[in-house]
C-alpha positions in Angstrom: 113.7 78.8 74.8 111.8 76.9 77.4 112.0 78.4 80.9 110.7 77.6 84.4 110.5 79.8 87.4 110.9 78.0 90.7 110.0 79.7 94.0 111.6 77.8 96.9 109.6 78.4 100.1 109.7 77.2 103.7 108.1 78.1 107.0 111.0 77.5 109.4 112.7 80.9 109.3 114.5 81.7 112.5 114.1 85.5 112.2 110.6 85.5 110.8 108.5 82.3 111.3 105.8 81.6 108.7 107.2 84.4 106.6 105.8 83.2 103.2 102.3 83.3 104.5 102.6 86.7 106.1 100.0 89.1 104.8 100.9 92.1 102.7 97.9 94.3 101.9 95.6 91.3 102.6 97.5 88.8 100.3 100.1 86.3 101.5 103.6 87.2 100.5 104.1 84.1 98.4 101.1 85.2 96.3 102.7 88.5 95.4 105.8 86.6 94.2 103.9 84.0 92.3 101.6 86.4 90.5 104.5 88.5 89.3 106.3 85.4 88.0 103.2 84.2 86.3 102.9 87.5 84.4 106.4 87.1 82.9 107.3 85.3 79.7 108.5 82.2 81.5 107.0 78.9 80.3 106.1 77.5 83.7 106.0 78.7 87.3 106.0 76.5 90.5 106.3 77.1 94.2 108.4 74.4 95.7 108.1 73.5 99.3 107.8 70.7 101.9 105.0 72.6 103.7 101.4 71.5 103.4 100.3 74.9 104.6 102.2 76.6 101.8 100.8 74.1 99.2 97.3 74.7 100.3 97.8 78.5 100.2 99.2 78.3 96.7 96.4 76.1 95.4 93.9 78.5 97.0 94.9 81.2 94.5 95.2 78.6 91.6 98.9 78.4 91.7 101.1 75.4 91.0 103.2 73.8 93.7 105.7 70.9 93.8 106.2 69.1 97.1 109.8 68.4 97.9 111.4 66.6 100.9 112.7 68.4 104.0 116.3 67.4 103.1 117.4 70.5 101.0 119.6 72.9 103.0 119.0 75.9 100.8 116.9 77.3 98.0 119.1 76.0 95.3 119.1 72.4 96.6 115.3 72.6 96.8 115.3 73.7 93.1 117.5 70.8 92.2 115.1 68.4 93.7 112.2 70.1 91.9 114.0 69.9 88.6 114.5 66.1 89.1 110.8 65.7 89.8 109.9 67.7 86.6 112.5 65.9 84.5 111.1 62.5 85.6 107.8 63.7 84.3 109.3 64.4 80.9 109.7 68.2 81.3 113.0 69.7 80.1 114.0 73.4 80.4 116.7 75.6 78.8 116.7 78.1 81.6 115.9 77.8 85.3 115.0 80.9 87.3 115.1 80.7 91.1 113.1 83.5 92.8 113.0 83.5 96.6 109.6 83.6 98.1 110.5 86.7 100.1 110.9 89.1 97.1 107.3 90.4 96.9 108.3 93.5 94.9 109.7 91.5 91.9 108.2 92.7 88.6 107.5 90.7 85.4 109.5 93.2 83.5 112.7 92.4 85.5 112.2 88.7 85.1 111.8 89.2 81.3 115.0 91.2 81.2 116.8 88.3 82.8 115.2 85.8 80.3 116.2 88.1 77.5 119.8 88.2 78.7 120.0 84.4 78.4 118.6 84.6 74.9 121.0 87.3 73.7 124.2 86.7 75.6 126.5 83.7 76.3 126.1 83.6 80.0 125.8 80.7 82.5 124.3 82.3 85.6 122.5 85.6 85.8 121.3 87.7 88.8 120.3 91.2 89.8 122.1 94.0 91.6 121.0 97.5 92.8 122.9 100.6 93.8 123.0 101.2 97.5 121.8 104.7 98.3 122.0 104.8 102.1 124.8 104.0 104.6 122.6 101.8 106.8 122.2 99.2 103.9 125.9 99.5 103.2 126.8 98.6 106.8 124.0 96.0 107.3 125.4 92.4 107.1 121.9 91.2 106.0 122.3 93.3 102.9 124.6 91.3 100.6 127.0 93.4 98.7 128.2 92.6 95.1 131.3 93.9 93.5 130.7 94.3 89.7 133.1 94.5 86.8 132.5 97.3 84.3 129.2 97.2 82.5 129.1 96.1 78.9 125.8 96.3 76.9 123.9 96.7 80.2 125.3 93.8 82.1 128.4 93.0 84.1 130.0 90.1 85.9 130.3 89.9 89.7 133.8 89.7 91.2 132.7 88.9 94.7 129.8 88.9 97.1 130.0 89.8 100.8 128.1 90.7 103.9 130.8 93.2 104.7 130.7 96.8 103.5 132.6 96.6 100.3 134.1 98.4 98.5 135.8 100.2 101.4 135.0 103.9 101.6 136.5 106.5 104.0 133.1 108.1 103.9 129.9 106.6 102.4 129.1 107.7 98.8 125.7 106.9 97.3 125.6 104.4 94.4 129.2 103.4 94.8 128.3 100.0 96.3 125.8 97.5 95.0 123.5 95.2 96.9 122.7 91.8 95.6 119.1 90.7 94.9 118.6 87.0 95.6 117.2 86.0 92.2 119.2 83.6 90.0 118.9 82.3 86.5 120.8 79.3 85.2 121.3 77.6 81.9 120.4 73.9 82.2 124.1 73.0 81.8 125.2 75.4 84.6 122.4 74.2 86.8 123.6 70.6 86.4 127.2 71.6 87.1 126.5 73.3 90.4 124.8 70.2 91.7 128.2 68.5 91.9 130.1 71.2 93.7 131.3 70.9 97.3 130.8 73.7 99.8 133.7 76.2 99.7 135.6 78.0 102.4 134.3 81.5 101.5 130.7 80.2 101.2 130.9 78.8 104.7 132.4 81.9 106.2 130.2 84.4 104.5 127.1 82.1 104.5 126.6 82.8 100.8 126.1 79.9 98.5 126.9 81.8 95.4 130.6 82.0 96.5 130.8 78.2 96.0 130.2 78.9 92.3 132.7 81.7 92.0 135.4 79.7 93.8 134.8 77.0 91.2 135.5 79.4 88.4 131.8 79.9 87.3 131.0 83.4 86.1 127.9 85.1 87.6 126.6 87.9 85.4 124.3 90.6 86.6 121.9 93.4 85.5 120.7 96.3 87.5 117.0 96.0 88.5 114.9 98.8 87.1 112.4 98.5 89.9 112.9 99.0 93.6 113.2 95.6 95.2 113.1 94.9 98.9 113.5 91.4 100.3 111.7 90.5 103.5 113.7 89.1 106.4 112.0 90.8 109.3 108.7 92.4 110.3 110.3 95.8 109.7 111.0 94.7 106.1 107.3 93.7 105.7 106.2 97.1 106.8 108.7 98.8 104.4 107.3 96.7 101.5 103.7 97.6 102.4 104.7 101.3 102.4 106.3 101.0 99.0 103.2 99.3 97.6 101.0 102.0 99.0 103.1 104.9 97.7 102.1 106.6 94.5 103.7 105.0 91.4 
């Protein structure tokens, strides 16, 4: 199975400008993500961006980058453009993994578990979820919640994603709700299918592109991350990630 990891990356974040180049323990955040991806069993790894600053940074640590246009509106669209560039050069992949450039705690082991899921199970789209252990995350609209089906052989399907605190609880209970980790895997067939889907009503209201796929009857499967992941949206998130990296294993 030939696989590629694409890491879409841009500088124009409204909440955290120049986020991919922010230093975490003296290394730019994008380098943490790239190096973890490179240690996985994926065939190839590329950062994809329209930023010359990001390309130069990636090349400075001997990473591979693909320059895309500024037209993509989200990470998936940037991945679609990158796959077209790779296909035009004769590269074809069975599985495409999209890892956001703001997931510096991603581990090769988790990526390999996702790759293994595609090898062993008949799924189209795979992602990660994690139990929510504190009420602040449950109530935070920036923490996307995922509602899973029952687990079967270590994975589940996702019924719905929301920024709202779901499922409803009279009082918060640990590990009842799950948060979504913004990492996706696609079969080549599923990836080709999503390119032709129009934005959906739920997607536009929740500002979550994965709801477009669900509303078009595509099944998103999920596994629970075995490692503590913490995406970076703010300076406070950056500090939290540094503290996790500094803490004893």
